C-alpha positions in Angstrom: -74.6 13.3 82.9 -72.7 16.5 82.1 -71.1 16.2 78.5 -69.2 18.8 76.5 -68.7 19.2 72.8 -65.3 18.5 71.1 -63.9 22.0 70.3 -61.1 20.8 68.3 -63.4 19.0 65.9 -65.8 21.9 65.7 -62.8 24.2 64.7 -61.6 21.7 62.1 -65.0 21.5 60.4 -65.3 25.2 60.2 -61.8 25.7 58.7 -62.5 22.9 56.2 -65.9 24.3 55.2 -64.2 27.7 55.0 -61.9 26.7 52.2 -64.8 25.9 49.9 -65.7 28.9 47.9 -62.6 30.8 48.8 -62.7 34.2 46.9 -59.5 35.7 45.4 -60.6 38.8 47.1 -59.9 37.1 50.5 -63.5 36.0 51.6 -65.8 33.3 50.8 -68.3 33.4 47.8 -70.8 30.4 48.1 -74.3 31.4 47.0 -76.8 28.7 47.0 -76.9 26.4 43.9 -73.5 27.6 42.7 -70.6 25.1 42.1 -69.1 26.1 45.5 -72.4 25.5 47.2 -72.8 22.1 45.8 -69.2 21.2 46.9 -70.1 22.4 50.3 -73.4 20.4 50.4 -71.5 17.3 49.4 -68.9 18.1 52.2 -71.9 18.5 54.8 -73.6 15.3 53.8 -70.3 13.4 54.4 -69.9 15.0 57.8 -73.5 14.2 58.8 -73.0 10.5 57.7 -69.7 10.2 59.4 -71.3 11.4 62.6 -73.6 8.5 62.5 -76.8 10.6 61.8 -79.5 9.8 59.2 -79.2 12.1 56.2 -81.8 13.6 54.1 -82.4 16.5 51.8 -85.8 18.0 50.8 -87.0 19.6 47.6 -85.7 23.0 48.4 -82.1 21.7 49.0 -82.5 22.0 52.9 -80.1 19.4 54.4 -80.8 17.4 57.7 -79.1 14.9 60.0 -81.3 13.0 62.3 -80.7 11.3 65.7 -83.8 9.2 66.7 -85.4 9.6 70.0 -86.7 7.0 72.3 -90.2 7.7 71.2 -91.8 9.1 68.0 -92.6 12.8 68.4 -91.9 16.3 67.4 -88.4 17.1 66.5 -86.0 19.3 68.4 -84.0 21.0 65.7 -80.8 23.2 65.6 -78.9 24.6 62.6 -78.5 27.7 60.4 -77.2 28.0 56.7 -73.9 27.4 54.7 -74.5 29.8 51.9 -72.8 33.2 51.9 -73.1 36.6 50.4 -70.4 37.5 47.8 -67.0 37.7 49.3 -68.5 37.1 52.9 -67.1 35.7 55.9 -66.3 32.3 57.3 -68.7 32.1 60.2 -72.0 33.6 59.3 -74.4 30.7 59.1 -71.7 28.2 59.0 -70.9 28.3 62.8 -74.5 27.5 63.6 -74.6 24.5 61.3 -71.2 23.2 62.4 -72.1 23.7 66.1 -75.5 21.8 65.7 -73.8 19.0 64.0 -71.2 18.8 66.8 -73.8 18.7 69.5 -75.7 15.8 67.8 -72.5 14.0 67.3 -71.5 14.5 70.9 -74.8 13.2 72.0 -74.5 10.1 70.0 -71.0 9.3 71.0 -71.9 9.5 74.6 -74.5 6.8 74.1 -77.4 9.1 75.1 -80.9 8.7 73.7 -83.3 11.5 74.2 -87.0 11.0 74.4 -87.5 13.2 71.2 -85.7 13.0 67.9 -82.9 15.7 67.2 -82.1 17.1 64.0 -79.3 19.4 62.6 -80.6 21.6 59.7 -78.8 23.7 56.9 -81.3 25.8 55.1 -80.9 26.9 51.5 -80.2 30.5 50.5 -80.6 32.3 53.7 -78.8 35.2 52.3 -81.1 35.9 49.6 -78.9 35.5 46.5 -81.8 33.7 44.7 -85.4 35.4 44.9 -86.1 36.9 48.3 -84.4 36.0 51.6 -84.9 32.7 53.4 -85.8 30.5 50.4 -85.0 27.3 52.3 -86.8 28.0 55.6 -89.7 29.6 53.8 -90.0 26.4 51.7 -89.9 24.3 54.9 -92.7 26.4 56.6 -94.7 26.7 53.4 -94.5 30.5 53.3 -92.9 31.1 50.0 -94.2 33.6 47.5 -94.9 31.5 44.3 -95.2 34.6 42.2 -91.7 35.8 43.2 -90.3 32.4 42.6 -91.8 32.3 39.1 -91.1 35.9 37.9 -88.4 37.4 40.3 -84.8 37.7 39.1 -81.9 36.4 41.1 -78.8 38.3 42.0 -77.2 36.8 39.0 -79.8 38.6 36.8 -81.4 35.4 35.7 -84.8 33.8 36.6 -84.7 31.2 39.3 -86.0 28.6 36.8 -82.8 29.2 34.7 -80.5 28.9 37.7 -82.1 25.5 38.7 -81.5 23.9 35.3 -79.1 21.0 35.7 -79.7 20.8 39.4 -81.9 18.2 41.2 -84.3 21.1 42.1 -87.2 22.8 40.4 -89.8 25.3 41.3 -92.2 22.5 41.9 -89.8 20.5 44.2 -89.1 23.7 46.2 -92.7 24.5 46.6 -93.4 20.9 47.8 -90.7 20.9 50.6 -93.3 21.7 53.2 -95.0 18.4 52.6 -91.9 16.5 53.9 -91.2 18.7 56.8 -91.4 17.0 60.3 -93.4 18.7 63.0 -91.1 20.6 65.3 -91.0 21.0 69.1 -88.5 23.8 69.0 -85.7 25.3 66.8 -82.5 26.9 68.2 -80.0 28.7 66.0 -76.5 29.6 67.1 -75.0 32.6 65.2 -72.2 35.2 65.3 -73.8 38.4 66.5 -73.0 40.5 63.5 -72.7 43.5 65.8 -70.3 44.8 68.5 -72.4 44.6 71.7 -71.0 41.2 73.1 -67.5 42.1 72.1 -67.7 45.5 73.6 -69.1 44.2 76.8 -66.7 41.2 77.1 -69.6 38.7 77.3 -69.2 35.3 75.5 -72.9 34.2 75.3 -75.9 36.3 74.0 -79.5 35.2 74.4 -81.5 36.7 71.7 -84.9 38.1 73.0 -86.2 39.8 69.9 -85.5 39.8 66.1 -86.2 42.8 64.1 -88.8 42.7 61.4 -87.7 44.0 57.9 -89.3 45.5 54.9 -87.2 45.7 51.7 -88.3 47.8 48.7 -87.0 48.8 45.2 -87.7 52.4 44.7 -86.9 55.2 42.2 -87.2 59.0 41.8 -87.8 59.9 38.2 -87.1 63.5 36.8 -85.6 65.0 33.7 -82.2 64.8 32.2 -80.4 67.8 30.7 -77.0 69.3 30.1 -75.1 70.0 33.4 -73.7 73.2 31.9 -77.0 74.8 30.6 -79.8 74.0 32.8 -80.0 76.4 35.7 -80.1 74.8 39.2 -83.4 76.2 40.2 -85.0 74.6 37.0 -83.7 71.2 37.4 -85.7 68.1 38.2 -82.6 66.2 39.3 -83.6 62.5 40.4 -80.3 62.2 42.4 -80.9 65.3 44.4 -84.4 64.0 45.3 -82.8 60.7 46.5 -80.2 62.6 48.6 -82.8 64.8 50.1 -85.0 61.8 51.0 -82.1 59.9 52.4 -81.3 62.6 54.8 -85.0 63.3 55.8 -85.6 59.6 56.2 -82.6 59.1 58.5 -83.4 62.1 60.7 -87.0 61.0 60.9 -86.3 57.4 62.1 -83.5 58.6 64.5 -85.8 61.3 66.0 -89.2 59.5 66.1 -88.3 55.8 66.2 -85.1 55.4 68.1 -83.7 51.9 67.9 -85.2 51.3 64.5 -83.2 51.4 61.3 -83.4 52.8 57.7 -80.7 52.0 55.1 -80.3 53.0 51.5 -77.8 50.3 50.4 -77.7 50.3 46.7 -78.0 53.2 44.1 -78.0 53.3 40.4 -78.2 56.7 38.6 -79.4 57.0 35.0 -78.1 57.8 32.6 -75.0 57.9 34.8 -72.6 60.0 32.7 -70.5 63.2 33.0 -72.3 66.4 32.0 -75.8 65.0 32.3 -78.4 65.7 34.9 -79.6 62.4 36.5 -83.1 61.5 35.0 -83.7 58.5 37.3 -82.3 57.3 40.5 -83.0 53.7 41.4 -82.4 52.5 45.1 -83.0 50.0 47.7 -84.9 51.0 50.9 -84.5 48.7 53.9 -86.2 49.6 57.2 -86.3 47.5 60.4 -87.9 47.5 63.9 -88.6 45.0 66.7 -92.1 46.2 67.1 -95.0 45.3 64.5 -96.7 48.8 65.1 -93.6 50.6 64.4 -93.0 48.7 61.2 -96.5 49.6 60.1 -95.7 53.4 61.0 -92.3 53.3 59.2 -93.9 52.1 56.0 -96.5 54.9 56.1 -94.2 57.7 57.1 -91.1 56.9 54.9 -93.3 56.5 51.8 -95.0 59.8 52.7 -91.7 61.5 53.0 -90.6 60.2 49.6 -93.8 61.4 47.9 -93.4 64.8 49.5 -89.8 64.9 48.4 -90.8 64.0 44.9 -93.5 66.6 44.8 -91.3 69.4 46.3 -88.6 68.7 43.5 -90.9 68.0 40.5 -90.1 64.4 40.5 -92.1 61.1 40.4 -91.5 58.5 43.1 -92.3 54.7 42.5 -91.8 51.9 44.9 -92.3 48.2 44.8 -92.3 45.8 47.8 -89.7 43.1 47.4 -89.7 41.1 50.7 -90.7 41.6 54.3 -90.5 39.6 57.6 -92.4 40.3 60.8 -90.6 41.2 64.0 -90.3 38.2 66.4 -90.1 37.9 70.2 -88.5 34.7 71.5 -90.9 33.0 73.9 -90.0 33.3 77.5 -89.9 29.5 77.9 -86.9 29.3 75.5 -85.1 32.4 76.9 -85.3 30.8 80.3 -83.9 27.5 79.0 -80.9 29.1 77.3 -80.2 31.5 80.2 -80.5 28.7 82.7 -78.1 26.5 80.9 -75.6 29.3 80.4 -75.8 30.0 84.2 -75.4 26.3 85.0 -72.3 26.1 82.9 -70.9 29.3 84.5 -70.8 31.4 81.3 -71.5 35.1 81.5 -74.5 36.0 79.2 -76.8 38.9 78.4 -80.0 39.3 76.5 -80.1 41.4 73.4 -82.0 42.1 70.1 -81.0 40.8 66.7 -81.0 43.5 64.2 -80.4 41.1 61.3 -83.0 38.6 60.1 -82.4 34.8 60.5 -83.9 31.3 59.7 -85.1 31.2 63.2 -87.4 34.1 62.6 -88.9 32.3 59.6 -89.3 29.0 61.4 -91.4 30.8 64.1 -94.3 30.3 61.8 -94.3 26.6 62.8 -92.6 26.3 66.0 -91.1 28.2 68.9 -87.6 29.4 68.1 -84.6 30.9 69.8 -81.1 32.0 69.2 -77.7 32.1 70.8 -75.2 34.6 69.8 -71.4 34.5 70.2 -69.3 37.6 69.8 -68.2 39.1 66.5 -64.8 40.8 67.2 -65.1 44.4 66.2 -68.7 43.6 65.1 -67.5 42.8 61.5 -69.9 40.6 59.5 -70.4 39.7 55.8 -66.9 40.6 55.2 -63.6 38.6 54.8 -62.5 40.1 58.2 -65.5 38.5 59.9 -64.1 36.5 62.8 -64.8 34.9 66.1 -62.9 33.6 69.2 -62.9 29.8 69.3 -63.3 29.8 73.1 -66.5 31.9 72.7 -67.8 29.5 70.1 -67.1 26.6 72.4 -69.2 28.2 75.2 -72.0 29.0 72.8 -72.0 25.4 71.4 -72.0 24.0 74.9 -75.1 26.1 75.8 -76.7 24.8 72.7 -75.9 21.2 73.6 -77.2 21.6 77.0 -80.5 23.2 75.7 -81.0 20.5 73.1 -80.6 17.8 75.8 -83.1 19.7 78.0 -85.7 20.3 75.4 -85.6 16.7 73.9 -85.7 15.0 77.3 
């Protein structure tokens, strides 16, 4: 039986969800455990129950809707997340949750009962607004860092324990989420690409083959402050110049020695940060990524060596602290074949590609085989109010997801 999703309903769900957390700056601000997030959670619970699915929520706030199978067994799961970055876009994460929900609702409405149970999942705090990325999927897989939960600060500048006050959740419930997680047969995540490849090539469906690993560090160069008009340039221990030198050296090194990998300094804070004062300290974030475990290990060693050499050359001190890391992931051939085969059967153009960004699917690979479907991001814009997609592309991606779920659960 060849069935298709209801594209009008899928579009309506995403448009309705996109109104929750609307930001005056034009985007959406819906960090996990915020007022807007709890409104979105209530909206999703209502939609899951309206679809005739059994709703549940675990101790980390992960939300699920279940369609029982003919026999007890491992669960075939699909989903993503509904939290956003500050002033983010309407589709990152949300498209994957809405598409998975639409698939399960379509299966139920057509009276189909697969052999294995099916679930839609929405995972808490994929964006890392709390402490570290992927809090929900890491809680689900039992891979959380307890020390980070207890002592790390959230993006709001407050401990997680304080943010949880007045909510149904606590550090203990989050850490216990793994105990209620079902065993998974497979997990599939639909997502906007967050890059320009599919849009540039005019291809509506991307089959992800690899997901980059990532290491995220907080770093600083420390020097000596002084008056900008009295300390000669050759005598200065300027922390900002150390950072600028390192940023250029690191970028050239990665581009020249590890083509296809990435290094980014996304946030900088200079102290004391005033006119007429030489910077004594430059705090910055260091983010590097690759699809290969060996390259990730090499980047860690080489970039830190470059930083230490820069510090020594300029009379500075370099300090660094690891905040978060995820291992590269290669999607199993079995799942790539399933997704590619269903796209071909449906007559949709598709291509294989890598994901430079991390996703819940990468974290869930600790407990099951996972895969991803990408749909184009026009102009490659992501995490921005201008983030968009074409509804016809989303319809194609969602129908590939539907077909894959039916096949995997049969």
